[in-house]
Every structure is written in C-alpha cells, then in structure tokens.
ROPA-415656 format. One record per residue (C-alpha): x, y, z; residue in three letters. Coordinates in nm, 2 decimals. Layout:
<atoms>
@x=X	y=Y	z=Z	residuo=ala;
...
</atoms>
This chain:
<atoms>
@x=0.01	y=-0.03	z=0.01	residuo=unk;
@x=0.13	y=0.32	z=-0.08	residuo=unk;
@x=0.07	y=0.65	z=0.12	residuo=unk;
@x=0.07	y=0.96	z=-0.02	residuo=unk;
@x=-0.02	y=1.37	z=0.09	residuo=unk;
@x=-0.34	y=1.44	z=-0.15	residuo=unk;
@x=-0.17	y=1.79	z=-0.20	residuo=unk;
@x=0.10	y=1.60	z=-0.34	residuo=unk;
@x=0.20	y=1.69	z=-0.68	residuo=unk;
@x=0.13	y=1.49	z=-0.98	residuo=unk;
@x=0.51	y=1.37	z=-1.04	residuo=unk;
@x=0.55	y=1.27	z=-0.69	residuo=unk;
@x=0.21	y=1.09	z=-0.70	residuo=unk;
@x=0.33	y=0.94	z=-1.06	residuo=unk;
@x=0.72	y=0.82	z=-0.87	residuo=unk;
@x=0.54	y=0.66	z=-0.58	residuo=unk;
@x=0.25	y=0.53	z=-0.82	residuo=unk;
@x=0.36	y=0.42	z=-1.09	residuo=unk;
@x=0.05	y=0.53	z=-1.23	residuo=unk;
@x=0.06	y=0.72	z=-1.57	residuo=unk;
@x=-0.29	y=0.86	z=-1.52	residuo=unk;
@x=-0.11	y=1.10	z=-1.27	residuo=unk;
@x=0.12	y=1.29	z=-1.50	residuo=unk;
@x=-0.18	y=1.32	z=-1.81	residuo=unk;
@x=-0.56	y=1.29	z=-1.85	residuo=unk;
@x=-0.65	y=1.21	z=-2.22	residuo=unk;
@x=-0.93	y=1.49	z=-2.34	residuo=unk;
@x=-1.15	y=1.43	z=-2.60	residuo=unk;
@x=-0.90	y=1.54	z=-2.89	residuo=unk;
@x=-0.69	y=1.20	z=-2.73	residuo=unk;
@x=-1.00	y=0.94	z=-2.76	residuo=unk;
@x=-1.07	y=1.08	z=-3.13	residuo=unk;
@x=-0.71	y=0.99	z=-3.22	residuo=unk;
@x=-0.70	y=0.65	z=-2.98	residuo=unk;
@x=-1.01	y=0.57	z=-3.23	residuo=unk;
@x=-0.93	y=0.63	z=-3.52	residuo=unk;
@x=-0.62	y=0.43	z=-3.50	residuo=unk;
@x=-0.81	y=0.12	z=-3.33	residuo=unk;
@x=-1.06	y=0.15	z=-3.60	residuo=unk;
@x=-0.80	y=0.19	z=-3.92	residuo=unk;
@x=-0.62	y=-0.12	z=-3.71	residuo=unk;
@x=-0.95	y=-0.36	z=-3.71	residuo=unk;
@x=-0.94	y=-0.24	z=-4.13	residuo=unk;
@x=-0.65	y=-0.35	z=-4.19	residuo=unk;
@x=-0.69	y=-0.70	z=-3.95	residuo=unk;
@x=-0.98	y=-0.74	z=-4.14	residuo=unk;
@x=-0.78	y=-0.69	z=-4.44	residuo=unk;
@x=-0.52	y=-0.93	z=-4.32	residuo=unk;
@x=-0.80	y=-1.21	z=-4.26	residuo=unk;
@x=-0.90	y=-1.19	z=-4.61	residuo=unk;
@x=-0.56	y=-1.25	z=-4.74	residuo=unk;
@x=-0.56	y=-1.54	z=-4.49	residuo=unk;
@x=-0.87	y=-1.68	z=-4.64	residuo=unk;
@x=-0.73	y=-1.65	z=-5.02	residuo=unk;
@x=-0.46	y=-1.86	z=-4.94	residuo=unk;
@x=-0.63	y=-2.11	z=-4.77	residuo=unk;
@x=-0.93	y=-2.13	z=-5.06	residuo=unk;
@x=-0.59	y=-2.16	z=-5.26	residuo=unk;
@x=-0.45	y=-2.46	z=-5.08	residuo=unk;
@x=-0.78	y=-2.67	z=-5.08	residuo=unk;
@x=-0.87	y=-2.63	z=-5.44	residuo=unk;
@x=-0.51	y=-2.65	z=-5.58	residuo=unk;
@x=-0.48	y=-3.00	z=-5.67	residuo=unk;
@x=-0.87	y=-2.94	z=-5.83	residuo=unk;
@x=-0.94	y=-2.97	z=-6.16	residuo=unk;
@x=-1.08	y=-2.69	z=-6.35	residuo=unk;
@x=-1.27	y=-2.85	z=-6.67	residuo=unk;
@x=-1.56	y=-2.69	z=-6.94	residuo=unk;
@x=-1.88	y=-2.77	z=-6.82	residuo=unk;
@x=-1.89	y=-2.91	z=-7.19	residuo=unk;
@x=-1.76	y=-2.79	z=-7.57	residuo=unk;
@x=-1.96	y=-2.60	z=-7.82	residuo=unk;
@x=-2.09	y=-2.78	z=-8.12	residuo=unk;
@x=-1.97	y=-2.44	z=-8.33	residuo=unk;
@x=-1.74	y=-2.16	z=-8.22	residuo=unk;
@x=-1.88	y=-1.85	z=-8.15	residuo=unk;
@x=-1.73	y=-1.54	z=-8.28	residuo=unk;
@x=-1.52	y=-1.35	z=-8.09	residuo=unk;
@x=-1.39	y=-0.97	z=-8.09	residuo=unk;
@x=-1.04	y=-0.96	z=-7.96	residuo=unk;
@x=-0.93	y=-0.56	z=-7.85	residuo=unk;
@x=-0.55	y=-0.47	z=-7.83	residuo=unk;
@x=-0.55	y=-0.15	z=-7.66	residuo=unk;
@x=-0.21	y=0.05	z=-7.73	residuo=unk;
@x=-0.08	y=0.39	z=-7.62	residuo=unk;
@x=0.33	y=0.46	z=-7.72	residuo=unk;
@x=0.40	y=0.08	z=-7.72	residuo=unk;
@x=0.62	y=0.06	z=-8.03	residuo=unk;
@x=0.83	y=-0.20	z=-7.89	residuo=unk;
@x=0.58	y=-0.43	z=-7.85	residuo=unk;
@x=0.28	y=-0.37	z=-8.04	residuo=unk;
@x=0.39	y=-0.59	z=-8.35	residuo=unk;
@x=0.46	y=-0.90	z=-8.12	residuo=unk;
@x=0.11	y=-0.87	z=-7.94	residuo=unk;
@x=-0.03	y=-0.84	z=-8.31	residuo=unk;
@x=0.10	y=-1.14	z=-8.44	residuo=unk;
@x=0.06	y=-1.31	z=-8.13	residuo=unk;
@x=-0.37	y=-1.31	z=-8.14	residuo=unk;
@x=-0.29	y=-1.34	z=-8.53	residuo=unk;
@x=-0.17	y=-1.67	z=-8.49	residuo=unk;
@x=-0.46	y=-1.80	z=-8.25	residuo=unk;
@x=-0.55	y=-2.14	z=-8.39	residuo=unk;
@x=-0.91	y=-2.02	z=-8.39	residuo=unk;
@x=-1.13	y=-2.01	z=-8.71	residuo=unk;
@x=-1.00	y=-1.75	z=-8.89	residuo=unk;
@x=-1.36	y=-1.65	z=-9.03	residuo=unk;
@x=-1.45	y=-1.66	z=-8.65	residuo=unk;
@x=-1.20	y=-1.32	z=-8.52	residuo=unk;
@x=-1.24	y=-1.03	z=-8.53	residuo=unk;
@x=-0.93	y=-0.81	z=-8.40	residuo=unk;
@x=-0.96	y=-0.44	z=-8.34	residuo=unk;
@x=-0.61	y=-0.28	z=-8.30	residuo=unk;
@x=-0.76	y=0.04	z=-8.11	residuo=unk;
@x=-0.46	y=0.24	z=-8.10	residuo=unk;
@x=-0.42	y=0.57	z=-7.95	residuo=unk;
@x=-0.05	y=0.66	z=-7.99	residuo=unk;
@x=0.13	y=0.96	z=-8.11	residuo=unk;
@x=0.44	y=0.77	z=-8.20	residuo=unk;
@x=0.61	y=0.56	z=-8.45	residuo=unk;
@x=0.35	y=0.28	z=-8.28	residuo=unk;
@x=0.11	y=0.40	z=-8.55	residuo=unk;
@x=0.30	y=0.31	z=-8.86	residuo=unk;
@x=0.38	y=-0.01	z=-8.69	residuo=unk;
@x=0.03	y=-0.11	z=-8.62	residuo=unk;
@x=-0.06	y=-0.04	z=-8.93	residuo=unk;
@x=0.18	y=-0.21	z=-9.14	residuo=unk;
@x=0.08	y=-0.52	z=-8.90	residuo=unk;
@x=-0.27	y=-0.51	z=-8.96	residuo=unk;
@x=-0.20	y=-0.45	z=-9.34	residuo=unk;
@x=-0.01	y=-0.74	z=-9.35	residuo=unk;
@x=-0.26	y=-0.92	z=-9.14	residuo=unk;
@x=-0.53	y=-0.83	z=-9.34	residuo=unk;
@x=-0.36	y=-0.92	z=-9.65	residuo=unk;
@x=-0.39	y=-1.28	z=-9.53	residuo=unk;
@x=-0.72	y=-1.28	z=-9.52	residuo=unk;
@x=-0.81	y=-1.19	z=-9.14	residuo=unk;
@x=-1.07	y=-0.96	z=-9.03	residuo=unk;
@x=-0.86	y=-0.74	z=-8.86	residuo=unk;
@x=-0.86	y=-0.36	z=-8.86	residuo=unk;
@x=-0.71	y=-0.05	z=-8.71	residuo=unk;
@x=-0.89	y=0.20	z=-8.54	residuo=unk;
@x=-0.70	y=0.54	z=-8.42	residuo=unk;
@x=-0.87	y=0.82	z=-8.16	residuo=unk;
@x=-0.72	y=1.14	z=-8.16	residuo=unk;
@x=-0.93	y=1.25	z=-7.85	residuo=unk;
@x=-0.79	y=0.99	z=-7.55	residuo=unk;
@x=-1.11	y=1.02	z=-7.37	residuo=unk;
@x=-1.13	y=0.71	z=-7.08	residuo=unk;
@x=-0.79	y=0.65	z=-7.16	residuo=unk;
@x=-0.73	y=0.30	z=-7.26	residuo=unk;
@x=-1.10	y=0.21	z=-7.15	residuo=unk;
@x=-1.25	y=0.47	z=-7.34	residuo=unk;
@x=-1.07	y=0.28	z=-7.66	residuo=unk;
@x=-1.22	y=-0.05	z=-7.56	residuo=unk;
@x=-1.53	y=0.13	z=-7.54	residuo=unk;
@x=-1.50	y=0.27	z=-7.86	residuo=unk;
@x=-1.42	y=-0.04	z=-8.05	residuo=unk;
@x=-1.82	y=-0.26	z=-7.89	residuo=unk;
@x=-1.91	y=0.03	z=-8.09	residuo=unk;
@x=-1.86	y=-0.19	z=-8.41	residuo=unk;
@x=-1.73	y=-0.53	z=-8.28	residuo=unk;
@x=-1.88	y=-0.87	z=-8.42	residuo=unk;
@x=-1.78	y=-1.09	z=-8.21	residuo=unk;
@x=-2.04	y=-1.28	z=-7.96	residuo=unk;
@x=-1.78	y=-1.29	z=-7.69	residuo=unk;
@x=-1.50	y=-1.01	z=-7.68	residuo=unk;
@x=-1.10	y=-1.14	z=-7.55	residuo=unk;
@x=-0.92	y=-0.81	z=-7.41	residuo=unk;
@x=-0.51	y=-0.83	z=-7.42	residuo=unk;
@x=-0.26	y=-0.58	z=-7.36	residuo=unk;
@x=-0.02	y=-0.39	z=-7.55	residuo=unk;
@x=0.32	y=-0.59	z=-7.37	residuo=unk;
@x=0.10	y=-0.91	z=-7.30	residuo=unk;
@x=0.21	y=-1.27	z=-7.53	residuo=unk;
@x=-0.08	y=-1.52	z=-7.53	residuo=unk;
@x=0.00	y=-1.87	z=-7.65	residuo=unk;
@x=-0.15	y=-1.99	z=-7.98	residuo=unk;
@x=-0.45	y=-2.21	z=-7.82	residuo=unk;
@x=-0.56	y=-1.96	z=-7.60	residuo=unk;
@x=-0.90	y=-1.90	z=-7.73	residuo=unk;
@x=-0.97	y=-2.28	z=-7.74	residuo=unk;
@x=-0.87	y=-2.27	z=-7.40	residuo=unk;
@x=-1.06	y=-2.07	z=-7.28	residuo=unk;
@x=-1.38	y=-2.00	z=-7.47	residuo=unk;
@x=-1.61	y=-2.36	z=-7.36	residuo=unk;
@x=-1.61	y=-2.21	z=-7.00	residuo=unk;
@x=-1.85	y=-2.01	z=-7.19	residuo=unk;
@x=-2.11	y=-2.34	z=-7.22	residuo=unk;
@x=-2.17	y=-2.28	z=-6.82	residuo=unk;
@x=-2.42	y=-1.99	z=-6.82	residuo=unk;
@x=-2.30	y=-1.90	z=-6.47	residuo=unk;
@x=-1.97	y=-1.75	z=-6.61	residuo=unk;
@x=-1.95	y=-1.40	z=-6.70	residuo=unk;
@x=-1.57	y=-1.39	z=-6.73	residuo=unk;
@x=-1.27	y=-1.60	z=-6.78	residuo=unk;
@x=-0.92	y=-1.45	z=-6.69	residuo=unk;
@x=-0.57	y=-1.65	z=-6.80	residuo=unk;
@x=-0.29	y=-1.69	z=-6.61	residuo=unk;
@x=0.01	y=-1.37	z=-6.61	residuo=unk;
@x=0.30	y=-1.52	z=-6.64	residuo=unk;
@x=0.63	y=-1.34	z=-6.73	residuo=unk;
@x=0.92	y=-1.35	z=-7.02	residuo=unk;
@x=1.29	y=-1.43	z=-6.85	residuo=unk;
@x=1.45	y=-1.07	z=-6.85	residuo=unk;
@x=1.86	y=-1.13	z=-6.94	residuo=unk;
@x=2.09	y=-0.86	z=-6.96	residuo=unk;
@x=2.36	y=-0.91	z=-7.21	residuo=unk;
@x=2.70	y=-0.72	z=-7.11	residuo=unk;
@x=3.06	y=-0.77	z=-7.23	residuo=unk;
@x=3.29	y=-1.03	z=-7.15	residuo=unk;
@x=3.59	y=-0.85	z=-6.95	residuo=unk;
@x=3.81	y=-1.02	z=-7.14	residuo=unk;
@x=3.59	y=-0.93	z=-7.45	residuo=unk;
@x=3.85	y=-0.62	z=-7.54	residuo=unk;
@x=3.69	y=-0.27	z=-7.53	residuo=unk;
@x=3.31	y=-0.23	z=-7.71	residuo=unk;
@x=3.37	y=0.15	z=-7.72	residuo=unk;
</atoms>
C-alpha cells in the first residue's frame, strides 16, 4: 500500500505509484485519435484475414482440376481487342500473337485500338495491313481524342464489334496460340461471365561484354 499527501503534485504521485494517469489525463482530442487508430487497425486486421482466406482457399482447391462444363458444337465468333498507347516495341508482337491463334479465322474479329502519338501508329498499321492481306478480319482504329484512355478505346471498339464474346489483351501480352481454344468453352456454363488467363513473365536477360572481350567503345 502506498500512502501520500493528497496535495502532492502529480509527478510525486506518479513516482510513488507508477500510475501514469497522474501525469496526463486524456481529453476529447486524444480519445478521437485513439478511436481512429483502433478503427484503422480493425480494417487492416480484416484485410489480413481476407488474405489468409485467399491462401486457405488456394491450398484447398489447388489440386482440383478445372474443366469446362461442356464444349461448343460450333465455335462462337470472338472480337479481340488490343488497346495501346505509345508501345512501339511490343505492338507488332501482340498483333502477330493473336493472329496466330489456332482458332478459325472466319470466327475472329480483331481490333487494334491504338491511341498512340508516336511511331507505334506506323508499326501497328503495317502489321494490320500485312495480316489483312493474308485474309484475317483485322482493323486498325485510331483516336485523336483519348477520352477514357484505354478503357475509352475499348468502349469505342465495342461500337463496331462483331463477336459474341470479347477477348482483351494489353500490348505487352503474348498469349499462347491455343488460348482461345482453352478458354472459350468455359462460357458453355451460363453462370460464367468472365474468364481470366494466368499471367506469366518472360525471363529477363541482360547482355554485357565479357571482361576479356576487348574494348566495345
């Protein structure tokens, strides 16, 4: 038991009892700050629980084989949209990749939605012309007004889309030739409204001269 003079200072009472409340009393502002802190902490805790659930569900279903409910007897027509903006180094690659799909060419409607202001325009036009000459239904659509940016370009393309389904690939994607054949049949299930493919990355390699290779300057 600790006995002290009630008239003693707050500091003396703190030293004798170790009770911090003798030094400072929380006011309304402090209570608001503490309340906000715990509210944010609760939100972050909920987010962490969500991440835990995602990991749990992944481990639970990782061995489950996902297959389409059935297969289309006749493949539907698909509009492929390729939105781009000043991406000259990958533009031709993505056009060539989607034009190489092992999907009936008469079932493809390819839109190159290019809002570029640089050399990408020429590269994309040349690639489109080359594939159109080979018989593909491919069109180059350019906008000077970038309203909505890439989303706006996609919306603009939908006005002339011919497909029953729409596949969207960003300019730096390189889908495999069988991508459509593997994904389109999931839409035989009326409850499926979207199919997203898995993203992977190319191996990045940096080429540097060997120390004994001489002067490259």
